[in-house]
ROLO-71717 format. One record per residue (C-alpha): residue number from 1; x negated, y, z. Coordinates in Angstrom, 1 decimal. Example, Ala and Ser with C-alpha at 12.3 -4.5 7.8 and 13.67 -1.06 7.14 Angstrom:
BEGIN
+-------+--------+--------+--------+
! gukol !      x !      y !      z !
+-------+--------+--------+--------+
!     1 !  -12.3 !   -4.5 !    7.8 !
!     2 !  -13.7 !   -1.1 !    7.1 !
+-------+--------+--------+--------+
END
This chain:
BEGIN
+-------+--------+--------+--------+
! gukol !      x !      y !      z !
+-------+--------+--------+--------+
!     1 !   30.6 !   -6.7 !  -36.0 !
!     2 !   26.9 !   -6.5 !  -36.9 !
!     3 !   24.5 !   -6.4 !  -34.0 !
!     4 !   22.6 !   -3.1 !  -33.8 !
!     5 !   19.1 !   -3.1 !  -35.2 !
!     6 !   16.4 !   -3.3 !  -32.6 !
!     7 !   13.6 !   -0.9 !  -32.9 !
!     8 !   10.3 !   -1.1 !  -31.2 !
!     9 !    8.4 !    2.1 !  -30.7 !
!    10 !    4.6 !    2.1 !  -30.4 !
!    11 !    2.8 !    5.0 !  -29.0 !
!    12 !   -0.5 !    5.9 !  -27.4 !
!    13 !   -0.1 !    6.9 !  -23.8 !
!    14 !   -2.9 !    9.1 !  -22.6 !
!    15 !   -2.8 !   10.7 !  -19.2 !
!    16 !   -5.3 !   11.6 !  -16.6 !
!    17 !   -4.3 !   11.0 !  -13.0 !
!    18 !   -4.9 !   13.4 !  -10.2 !
!    19 !   -7.6 !   11.2 !   -8.7 !
!    20 !   -9.0 !   10.3 !  -12.1 !
!    21 !   -8.9 !    6.5 !  -11.5 !
!    22 !   -7.4 !    6.2 !  -15.0 !
!    23 !   -8.8 !    7.9 !  -18.0 !
!    24 !   -8.2 !    6.5 !  -21.5 !
!    25 !   -5.6 !    5.2 !  -23.8 !
!    26 !   -3.1 !    2.4 !  -23.5 !
!    27 !   -0.9 !    0.9 !  -26.2 !
!    28 !    2.6 !    0.5 !  -24.9 !
!    29 !    5.4 !   -1.3 !  -26.7 !
!    30 !    8.9 !   -0.1 !  -25.7 !
!    31 !   12.0 !   -1.8 !  -27.1 !
!    32 !   14.9 !    0.6 !  -28.0 !
!    33 !   18.4 !   -0.3 !  -26.9 !
!    34 !   21.7 !    1.6 !  -26.6 !
!    35 !   21.5 !    1.3 !  -22.8 !
!    36 !   18.0 !    2.7 !  -22.4 !
!    37 !   16.4 !    4.4 !  -25.4 !
!    38 !   12.7 !    4.2 !  -26.1 !
!    39 !   12.5 !    8.0 !  -26.4 !
!    40 !   13.9 !    8.4 !  -22.9 !
!    41 !   11.3 !    5.9 !  -21.5 !
!    42 !    8.5 !    7.7 !  -23.5 !
!    43 !    9.5 !   11.0 !  -22.0 !
!    44 !    9.6 !    9.4 !  -18.5 !
!    45 !    6.1 !    8.0 !  -18.9 !
!    46 !    4.7 !   11.3 !  -20.2 !
!    47 !    6.2 !   13.3 !  -17.3 !
!    48 !    5.6 !   10.9 !  -14.3 !
!    49 !    2.3 !   10.0 !  -12.8 !
!    50 !    3.1 !    6.2 !  -12.7 !
!    51 !   -0.4 !    5.0 !  -11.9 !
!    52 !   -0.8 !    7.3 !   -8.9 !
!    53 !    2.7 !    6.3 !   -7.7 !
!    54 !    1.9 !    2.6 !   -8.0 !
!    55 !   -1.3 !    3.0 !   -6.2 !
!    56 !    0.4 !    4.8 !   -3.4 !
!    57 !    3.0 !    2.1 !   -3.1 !
!    58 !    0.4 !   -0.7 !   -3.0 !
!    59 !   -1.7 !    1.3 !   -0.4 !
!    60 !    1.4 !    1.8 !    1.7 !
!    61 !    2.2 !   -1.9 !    1.6 !
!    62 !   -1.4 !   -2.9 !    2.4 !
!    63 !   -1.5 !   -0.3 !    5.2 !
!    64 !    1.6 !   -1.9 !    6.8 !
!    65 !   -0.6 !   -4.9 !    7.6 !
!    66 !   -4.0 !   -5.4 !    9.1 !
!    67 !   -7.0 !   -3.7 !    7.3 !
!    68 !  -10.2 !   -4.9 !    8.9 !
!    69 !  -13.2 !   -2.6 !    9.0 !
!    70 !  -15.7 !   -3.5 !    6.3 !
!    71 !  -19.4 !   -2.7 !    6.1 !
!    72 !  -19.0 !   -1.5 !    2.5 !
!    73 !  -16.2 !   -0.3 !    0.3 !
!    74 !  -16.7 !   -3.1 !   -2.2 !
!    75 !  -15.6 !   -5.7 !    0.3 !
!    76 !  -12.6 !   -3.6 !    1.3 !
!    77 !  -11.7 !   -3.3 !   -2.4 !
!    78 !  -11.8 !   -7.1 !   -2.9 !
!    79 !   -9.7 !   -7.6 !    0.2 !
!    80 !   -7.0 !   -5.2 !   -1.2 !
!    81 !   -7.2 !   -6.8 !   -4.7 !
!    82 !   -6.7 !  -10.3 !   -3.2 !
!    83 !   -3.7 !   -9.1 !   -1.2 !
!    84 !   -2.2 !   -7.5 !   -4.2 !
!    85 !   -2.8 !  -10.6 !   -6.3 !
!    86 !   -1.1 !  -12.7 !   -3.6 !
!    87 !    1.8 !  -10.3 !   -3.5 !
!    88 !    2.0 !  -10.4 !   -7.3 !
!    89 !    2.9 !  -14.1 !   -7.3 !
!    90 !    5.1 !  -13.9 !   -4.2 !
!    91 !    8.7 !  -14.7 !   -5.3 !
!    92 !   10.7 !  -14.1 !   -2.1 !
!    93 !    9.3 !  -17.2 !   -0.4 !
!    94 !    8.5 !  -19.4 !   -3.4 !
!    95 !    4.9 !  -19.3 !   -4.6 !
!    96 !    4.3 !  -20.8 !   -8.1 !
!    97 !    1.4 !  -23.3 !   -8.4 !
!    98 !    0.0 !  -21.1 !  -11.1 !
!    99 !    1.0 !  -18.2 !  -13.3 !
!   100 !   -0.7 !  -19.4 !  -16.5 !
!   101 !    2.1 !  -21.9 !  -17.5 !
!   102 !   -0.2 !  -24.9 !  -17.1 !
!   103 !    1.8 !  -26.5 !  -14.3 !
!   104 !    5.4 !  -26.6 !  -15.3 !
!   105 !    8.4 !  -28.9 !  -15.0 !
!   106 !   11.3 !  -28.4 !  -17.5 !
!   107 !    9.6 !  -25.2 !  -18.7 !
!   108 !    9.8 !  -23.7 !  -15.2 !
!   109 !    6.9 !  -23.1 !  -12.7 !
!   110 !    6.0 !  -25.8 !  -10.3 !
!   111 !    5.9 !  -25.0 !   -6.6 !
!   112 !    3.3 !  -26.6 !   -4.3 !
!   113 !    4.0 !  -26.5 !   -0.6 !
!   114 !    0.2 !  -26.5 !    0.2 !
!   115 !   -0.3 !  -23.3 !   -1.9 !
!   116 !    2.8 !  -21.7 !   -0.4 !
!   117 !    1.8 !  -22.5 !    3.2 !
!   118 !   -1.7 !  -21.2 !    2.6 !
!   119 !   -0.2 !  -18.0 !    1.2 !
!   120 !    2.0 !  -17.7 !    4.3 !
!   121 !   -1.1 !  -18.1 !    6.4 !
!   122 !   -2.8 !  -15.3 !    4.4 !
!   123 !    0.2 !  -13.0 !    4.8 !
!   124 !    0.4 !  -13.7 !    8.5 !
!   125 !   -3.3 !  -13.1 !    9.3 !
!   126 !   -3.2 !   -9.8 !    7.3 !
!   127 !   -0.2 !   -8.6 !    9.3 !
!   128 !    2.5 !   -9.0 !    6.5 !
!   129 !    4.8 !  -11.0 !    8.7 !
!   130 !    8.0 !  -10.6 !    6.7 !
!   131 !    6.4 !  -12.2 !    3.6 !
!   132 !    5.0 !  -15.0 !    5.7 !
!   133 !    8.4 !  -15.6 !    7.4 !
!   134 !   10.2 !  -15.8 !    4.0 !
!   135 !    7.8 !  -18.4 !    2.8 !
!   136 !    8.3 !  -20.5 !    5.9 !
!   137 !   12.1 !  -20.1 !    5.7 !
!   138 !   12.0 !  -21.1 !    2.0 !
!   139 !   10.0 !  -24.3 !    2.7 !
!   140 !   12.0 !  -25.1 !    5.8 !
!   141 !   15.1 !  -25.5 !    3.5 !
!   142 !   13.6 !  -27.9 !    0.9 !
!   143 !   14.1 !  -31.6 !    0.9 !
!   144 !   11.2 !  -33.4 !    2.6 !
!   145 !   10.0 !  -37.0 !    2.4 !
!   146 !   10.5 !  -37.3 !    6.1 !
!   147 !   10.9 !  -34.5 !    8.6 !
!   148 !    7.6 !  -32.5 !    8.5 !
!   149 !    6.2 !  -34.2 !    5.3 !
!   150 !    6.6 !  -32.4 !    2.0 !
!   151 !    6.4 !  -33.9 !   -1.5 !
!   152 !    3.3 !  -32.7 !   -3.4 !
!   153 !    5.2 !  -30.6 !   -5.9 !
!   154 !    8.6 !  -29.2 !   -6.5 !
!   155 !   10.3 !  -27.7 !   -9.5 !
!   156 !   11.5 !  -24.1 !   -9.6 !
!   157 !   14.8 !  -25.1 !   -8.0 !
!   158 !   13.0 !  -26.6 !   -5.0 !
!   159 !   13.7 !  -30.2 !   -6.0 !
!   160 !   10.9 !  -32.7 !   -5.6 !
!   161 !    9.3 !  -33.7 !   -8.8 !
!   162 !    6.8 !  -36.5 !   -9.5 !
!   163 !    4.8 !  -34.5 !  -12.0 !
!   164 !    5.0 !  -32.3 !  -15.0 !
!   165 !    2.6 !  -30.7 !  -17.4 !
!   166 !   -0.9 !  -30.1 !  -16.0 !
!   167 !   -0.5 !  -32.7 !  -13.3 !
!   168 !   -2.2 !  -35.5 !  -15.2 !
+-------+--------+--------+--------+
END
């Protein structure tokens, strides 16, 4: 049995959103497979307003927490961007040391308890208690040097590691 040929479809996706936040072209690469054809995905992208839907979901999540009153819209925008960035690296309680691939052990991201606990603090003070709790639960279940003292870094399987790339 010969494996089916994989095809990649390239197309230019141009769509204006209702609130006109996006206006332009994006190059999207869509792999074709028997389970999910590229033409189906292209049709879906052309008929859905994905950017508006994504913004609505992010706004809903941010709105579930605490949104301070800012003197200007730029500061509010930065607040929301930073919360979204933090949520973007949130892995159900684990927070990678970085997302660039610089700090890895066995080709997997390293986890720093310091970074994770600062993330938990950020989630807590912004009213995102479930995310903060999951981080605390995650780190409550890793091996510690002594009770209450963490190792400096852990691998992606929550095992203490003496180093890895980027730690020199």
